[in-house]
C-alpha positions in Angstrom: -29.7 12.4 -11.3 -33.5 12.3 -12.8 -32.6 9.0 -13.9 -31.8 7.9 -10.3 -35.0 9.4 -9.4 -37.0 7.4 -11.8 -35.8 3.9 -10.5 -37.9 1.8 -8.7 -37.2 1.9 -5.2 -35.3 -1.9 -5.3 -32.8 -0.7 -7.9 -32.5 2.7 -5.9 -31.3 1.0 -3.2 -29.3 -1.5 -5.6 -27.6 1.0 -7.2 -26.4 2.5 -3.9 -25.2 -0.8 -2.7 -23.4 -1.1 -5.7 -21.6 2.3 -5.5 -20.8 1.2 -1.9 -19.6 -1.9 -2.8 -17.1 -0.6 -5.6 -15.4 2.1 -3.2 -14.9 -0.4 -0.8 -13.5 -2.9 -3.6 -11.1 0.6 -4.5 -10.1 1.0 -1.2 -9.1 -2.8 -1.0 -7.4 -3.1 -3.8 -5.5 0.4 -2.8 -4.7 -1.0 0.2 -3.1 -4.5 -1.3 -0.9 -2.6 -3.8 0.4 -0.3 -1.0 1.1 -3.0 1.2 2.6 -5.2 -2.0 4.7 -2.1 -2.7 5.8 -1.4 0.7 6.5 -5.4 1.0 9.0 -5.0 -2.1 10.8 -2.2 -0.9 11.5 -3.6 2.7 12.8 -6.7 0.7 14.9 -4.4 -1.6 16.2 -3.0 1.8 16.8 -6.8 3.2 18.6 -8.0 0.3 20.4 -4.9 -1.2 21.8 -3.5 2.2 21.0 -5.0 5.4 22.5 -8.7 4.4 24.9 -7.0 2.3 26.0 -4.8 5.3 26.1 -8.2 7.3 28.4 -9.7 4.9 30.7 -7.1 5.2 31.0 -7.6 9.0 31.4 -11.2 8.1 34.5 -10.5 5.7 36.0 -8.1 8.3 35.9 -10.5 10.8 37.2 -12.9 8.9 40.2 -10.7 7.6 41.3 -9.8 11.0 41.3 -13.2 12.3 43.4 -13.6 8.8 46.1 -11.4 10.0 46.3 -12.5 13.3 46.6 -16.1 11.5 49.6 -14.6 9.7 51.2 -13.0 12.4 51.2 -16.2 14.8 53.3 -18.1 12.1 55.9 -16.4 12.3 56.1 -17.4 16.2 55.9 -20.6 15.3 58.1 -23.1 14.1 58.3 -23.9 10.6 56.8 -27.6 11.4 53.9 -26.4 12.9 52.4 -23.6 10.8 50.7 -26.0 8.2 47.6 -25.9 10.3 47.4 -22.3 11.0 48.3 -21.8 6.7 45.3 -24.6 6.1 43.0 -22.3 8.7 43.9 -19.0 6.7 43.3 -21.0 3.4 39.7 -21.4 4.5 39.0 -17.8 5.8 40.7 -16.7 2.4 38.0 -18.9 0.5 34.9 -17.5 2.9 35.9 -14.2 2.1 36.2 -14.6 -1.6 32.5 -16.3 -1.9 31.0 -13.8 0.5 32.1 -10.7 -1.4 31.3 -12.6 -5.1 27.8 -12.9 -3.2 28.7 -9.3 -2.4 29.0 -8.0 -6.1 25.2 -9.0 -6.8 23.6 -6.4 -4.6 25.6 -3.8 -5.5 23.0 -1.0 -7.2 25.0 2.2 -7.3 28.2 2.8 -9.8 30.3 4.4 -6.3 29.5 1.3 -4.3 31.1 -0.9 -7.7 34.2 1.3 -7.3 34.7 0.8 -4.0 34.3 -2.8 -4.2 36.7 -3.1 -7.4 39.4 -1.1 -4.9 38.6 -3.7 -2.3 39.1 -6.7 -4.1 42.4 -4.9 -5.9 43.8 -3.8 -2.5 42.9 -7.7 -1.1 44.4 -9.1 -4.1 47.6 -7.2 -3.2 47.3 -8.4 0.4 47.2 -11.8 -0.5 50.4 -11.7 -2.6 51.9 -10.1 0.5 50.9 -12.7 2.4 52.3 -15.3 0.4 55.7 -13.9 0.4 55.5 -13.6 4.4 53.9 -17.4 4.9 56.7 -18.8 2.3 59.5 -17.4 4.4 58.0 -18.8 7.1 57.7 -22.2 5.9 61.7 -21.9 5.3 62.0 -21.0 9.3 63.2 -17.2 7.5 61.7 -15.3 10.5 63.3 -12.2 9.9 62.4 -11.7 6.5 58.6 -12.7 7.5 58.8 -10.2 10.1 60.4 -7.4 7.7 57.6 -8.4 5.4 54.9 -8.3 7.9 55.9 -5.0 9.2 56.9 -3.1 5.9 55.4 -0.1 4.3 54.0 -1.9 1.4 51.9 -4.2 4.1 51.0 -1.4 6.0 49.6 0.8 3.2 48.1 -2.2 1.4 46.3 -3.1 5.2 45.3 0.6 5.0 43.4 0.2 1.5 41.9 -2.5 2.1 40.3 -1.0 5.7 39.6 1.9 3.9 37.8 0.4 0.7 35.9 -2.2 3.6 34.8 1.1 5.6 33.7 2.9 2.1 31.3 -0.3 1.3 29.7 -0.1 5.0 29.0 3.3 4.4 27.7 3.3 1.5 25.5 0.6 2.0 24.1 2.2 5.4 23.7 5.0 2.9 21.8 3.0 0.7 19.7 1.3 3.7 18.8 4.9 4.7 17.7 5.8 1.8 15.4 3.0 0.6 13.8 2.9 4.2 12.8 6.5 3.5 11.4 5.5 0.2 9.2 3.1 2.3 8.0 5.6 4.6 6.8 7.6 2.0 5.6 4.9 0.4 3.7 3.9 3.7 2.5 7.6 4.3 1.5 8.3 0.7 -0.7 5.0 1.1 -2.1 5.9 4.4 -3.3 9.1 3.1 -4.5 8.1 0.2 -6.5 5.2 2.3 -8.1 7.6 4.2 -9.1 9.9 1.4 -11.0 6.8 0.1 -12.4 6.1 3.4 -13.5 9.4 4.0 -14.4 9.5 0.1 -16.5 6.4 0.8 -18.2 8.1 4.5 -19.5 10.7 2.9 -20.5 8.8 -0.3 -22.5 7.1 2.1 -23.6 9.8 3.7 -25.1 11.7 0.5 -26.6 8.3 -0.9 -28.4 7.9 2.3 -29.8 11.1 2.7 -31.0 11.2 -1.0 -32.8 8.2 -1.1 -34.1 8.9 2.3 -34.9 12.3 0.5 -36.6 10.8 -2.5 -38.6 8.1 -0.4 -39.8 10.3 2.6 -40.5 13.8 0.9 -42.9 12.4 -1.6 -44.8 10.0 1.3 -44.8 13.2 3.4 -46.7 15.3 0.7 -49.0 12.4 0.6 -49.6 12.3 4.3 -50.3 15.9 4.2 -52.6 15.8 1.6 -54.5 12.9 3.2 -55.1 14.8 6.4 -56.3 17.8 4.4 -59.0 15.5 2.3 -60.0 13.8 5.8 -61.2 17.3 6.8 -63.0 17.8 3.6 -60.4 20.2 1.6 -60.5 18.3 -1.6 -58.6 21.3 -3.1 -55.5 19.4 -3.4 -52.7 19.8 -6.0 -50.6 16.4 -5.8 -47.1 17.4 -7.6 -44.9 14.2 -7.5 -43.3 13.7 -10.6 -41.4 10.9 -9.8 -41.7 7.3 -12.0 -41.1 4.6 -9.1 -43.6 2.7 -6.6 -44.2 6.5 -4.5 -44.6 8.0 -8.3 -47.2 5.2 -9.0 -48.8 5.6 -5.8 -49.0 9.5 -5.9 -50.8 9.4 -9.5 -53.0 6.9 -8.4 -54.1 9.2 -4.8 -54.1 12.5 -7.1 -57.3 10.2 -9.1 -58.6 9.3 -6.1 -58.2 13.0 -4.8 -60.1 14.0 -8.3 -62.6 11.9 -8.0 -63.8 12.7 -4.8 -63.6 16.3 -5.9 -66.1 15.8 -8.9 -68.0 13.4 -6.3 -68.5 16.4 -3.7 -69.3 18.8 -6.5 -72.1 16.6 -7.7 -73.1 16.1 -4.1 -73.1 20.0 -3.6 -75.4 20.3 -6.9 -77.4 17.9 -6.2 -77.9 19.1 -2.2 -79.0 23.1 -3.7 -82.0 21.1 -5.9 -79.9 20.6 -9.2 -81.2 17.1 -10.2 -80.0 17.0 -13.4 -76.6 16.6 -12.4 -74.7 13.5 -13.9 -72.7 11.3 -11.6 -70.2 9.3 -14.1 -70.1 5.5 -12.9 -66.6 4.6 -13.0 -66.8 1.2 -12.2 -69.1 -1.8 -11.2 -68.3 -0.9 -7.6 -69.0 2.6 -8.0 -71.9 2.9 -5.2 -72.8 7.0 -6.4 
């Protein structure tokens, strides 16, 4: 700490300001890093959980609409079912596209297992649906109705529904986990920012008190010495060991006190009649 004490006053202030600036940069950098981390976690939450869940809801809606269309074609005349079949094919293409995109959002192995289960069950459902469509095309409503309400179709539909439900649950649970990570990161960032801010405030207080003490203490000592000197007291010891401007001032003041002390002693000796006392001339301006 002596190196700091010996710095000139402008350098003391510069060092203090630099320390504050460095701490401010650290606080700002920490805040930016924390915000980036939270943003990335939030993006993962959206891309891997929120959007896929919305996509699953759309798939479920399309799937239910497909089932309604499949039921309706049994009630239609064979010459009128092509429009419904085209609508069903369009819905199936949408489902296939959405689920293909959904696959890229899978992170957990359990989710992939349910995804594969859904694809297997849904493919089987499409096979059974195609049998119903073909029966309806040729006007065989009896076979179409039997196939629609068969145990095989019921079990396949149950498997599709269950796989979809499991995918929903796993995505929701994944979203909750990711949300907890974001909360934890946010709390951690807040704690770090608060700690750094508190450290910055304490450092500012310590640096302020240190600089104030390094400047005010020797100046107070010089003021007290000047007051004593004004009262004629030349027995003064100036104990300032700093190497800055105040130290230079104290050294000059100590020389002045020493000179006054010698001059007072010489004047006292002359006053007692000792005219042999020699008073050294310190400069061309020395009046004594």
